[in-house]
N, C-alpha and C positions, 0 to 999 in steps of 0.2 A: 330486533333481529327478523329477517324475512322468514315468514311462515315455511316449514317444509311441505312439499307436495309428496304425498304418500300413496301408493297405489297397493291395494290389497285383493289377490285374487281369491276368488270363492268367499266372500265375505258378507253375504246376505244372511248367514246364521252362524251359530255355533262359534268355533274359535276365531274365524275371520271376523265376524260381528263384534266380537268382544275385543278383539285387537283394535279394531277400527274406533269403538267407543273410548278404549284406554288412550290411543295415541292422540285423539282429538281432544280429549281431556287435558294432555299436555302441552297442547297448543298447535298441532299439526291441522294440516288440511287433509281429509283421507278421502280417497276415491274408493267407493264400495263397489267392487265388481261382482257381477253376477252373470249366471249363463241364461237361467230361465226366470227365476224368480224375481220379477222387475219390482213387483209390488213390495215384497218383503224388502228387499234391498232399499227401495225409496223409504219406507219405514224407519229402518236402521239410519239412515242420513237425516231423515226428519227428527227423530229423536235426539241425535247428536245437535242438531242446530238448536232444537228445543232447550237443550241443557247449555246452550252457550258456545258450543264447538262450531267447527266448520266442516262440511261434508258434502259430497255429491255421489250419485250413483251412475254407474257405466256398464252397460251390457256387452258381453262379448263371450263367446265360446272359445277359450284359448286353445283348444284342441285343433281348431279351424285356422289355418294360416291366414287366410284373408281377414276374418274376425279380429284374431290377435293384433294384425297389423294396423287394423282401424281403430282398436282400442288404444294402442300407443299414439297414433296421429291425432285422436280425439285428445287424448291427455295434453299432448304437445301444443295443439292448436288452442286449448284453452287456458293452460297455465304457463306455456312458454317453457316448461323445464319439468323435470323428475329428480326427486332427491331419495326417495326409499322406494324399494319394490319388494314388498312381500309376498312370497311364494306360497300361499296357503291352499289354493285348489288342489284337490285330487279325487281319486275317483277308481272305480274298476270292480267294486263287489256288487254294483247294481244287478240285478237279475236279468235285466235285458242287455246288458253291455255286451258289445263284440268282445271275440278273444284278444284281440290286440289292443283294446280301448285303454287299457290301464297303461301300457308302455306308450301308447300315443299321447296320453294326458300327463304322465308322472315322470316321463322322460323327455321325449320329444319336444312337447308343448313348452315345457319349463324352459329348455335351452333355447328354443325359437323366440321366446318372448323376452328372456333376456337379452339375445342377439339385437333384437329390435328396440329395446330399451336402453342399452349402452350408449347409443351416440346421444342420448339425451338427459343421461344421468350425470348430475354436477359432480365434480371432484370432491371427494368427501363424503359423497353419499354412500349408499348401501344396499346390498340385495341379502335378503333373509329367505332362507330355504327351511320350510317346516316340515317335519318328517316323524317317524315314530321310531322306538328302539327296536320294533319288531322288524323295520326295515333297515334302519342303520346298522344294527347287528346281525342282518341275517346272513352274512358270510360266514360267520362263526357260531352263530346261535340257533338252535331249534325255532321254526317257523310255525304258528298255528295253523291247523289243517284249513282251507279255504281263504287263507291270507296270502298265500303264496304269491300270486300275480301281483298283489299290491307291493309286498316286501320287495320282489325282485325289481319291479319298475320303480319304485320311490327311491332305492338304492341305485338304481342304474341313472336317475335323475340326479341324485346327488354326486354321484360320480362323474357325470356329464359336466355338471357346474365347476367341480374340483379342477377338471382340465381345462377350464377356462381361467383359473387364478392367475396365470401370467398376464392376460389381457386386462383382469380388474385391476391389479396392480399397477399396469402401465397407465390406467385410467385415474389411479387414486381412488378406486372403489372399494369399499370394503364388503366381505363375503362372511355370513354368519350362519350357521346351522342350528336350528332348534329341534331337539329331539326329544320326545316324552314317550313315557309309557302309555298304556291305553288311558284315554282320557274320559272320565266319567261323564255321561250325557251327552257324546258325541254320537253322530249317525253311524259312523264305523263301528263303535262298540255295540251299538243297539243291532245292528246287522250280524255282527259276530255273536251276539247273545242267541239270535236265532238260528245259525248255521253250526255254530261250534259253542256251546255255552261253557263246556269244561274250559275252554281257553281263557274265557273272561274270569271264571271262577279260579282258576289257577293264579291270574294275576292279583286277584283281589286278596288271595291268601298271602301273598308277600307284603299287603300292607294297604292301605287307602289309596285309591287312583288319584292323580291329579283331577282337580275340577278344570272345566273349560276356564273360568275365571284366573285360576292361578297360571294355566297354560299361556293364556293369551296375555299375562303381564309379563312372562318370559320373553314371547315373542316380541312385545313390545319394548322391553329393555334390550333385545337384541340389536335394535334401530340404533342405538347410542351407545352400547357398552364399549368400553376401551379393550381392545381385543386384537390378536394379529388375525389377518385375513384367512380364512377357514377354520376359525374356531368353532367349537361346537358346544353347545348349552345344553345339560342334559336335565330333564326335569321328570322326578320321580324314579321308579324301578332301580333302587338302589342295588339290588342282585345283579343287575347287568353290567355293573361298573367295577364289580370286585375285582375281575381280571382284566380291566381295561387298563 
């Protein structure tokens, strides 16, 4: 069988890096996208290759239209196709982030990258959008103080992609959302622990938080799971699902 070509945004560390390792172990060629951390991304790719997998690193700031376009052009030029796009990159909690950065990255950049990638995604391919329960359920559940810009922008990004469902269906492309509770060990949780430690403590009181490895495995599974387009996979946070 032809090896799948998988592009994972924001994959130089954390969930993206572990998703890359998991998918490479399953036989895919993974493209480890990074914005600034070139060396870190290259180490992830080198570790995958050393373990017998197939990987490469590709730098691009997906919030920049020209950079995003160049990323897709590079993938197509090198591999001739794209089978899976994992939309993992997100941000907005950074201290130096501009007021509109969260929306530009978590909504606008996601929809733009998908639009750029669609002509090159093979029929039977898949788009996976990675989000959090705090964002996914934000229209009906309280959002931790300090996380509001992320929640609003991530939910807006998810909604923007769901509005493209008819086009996905027309092209034979699957679309799956993976939503998780706060993921232990991620930069987002570490930033929230500094800004709003009670929010993290409250989630821990509901039970053990999913680990990066557990969540990455769910994201990897989402690339192959037999599910209707628009299906959401939930990881952790059972209390969020009580009234779902």
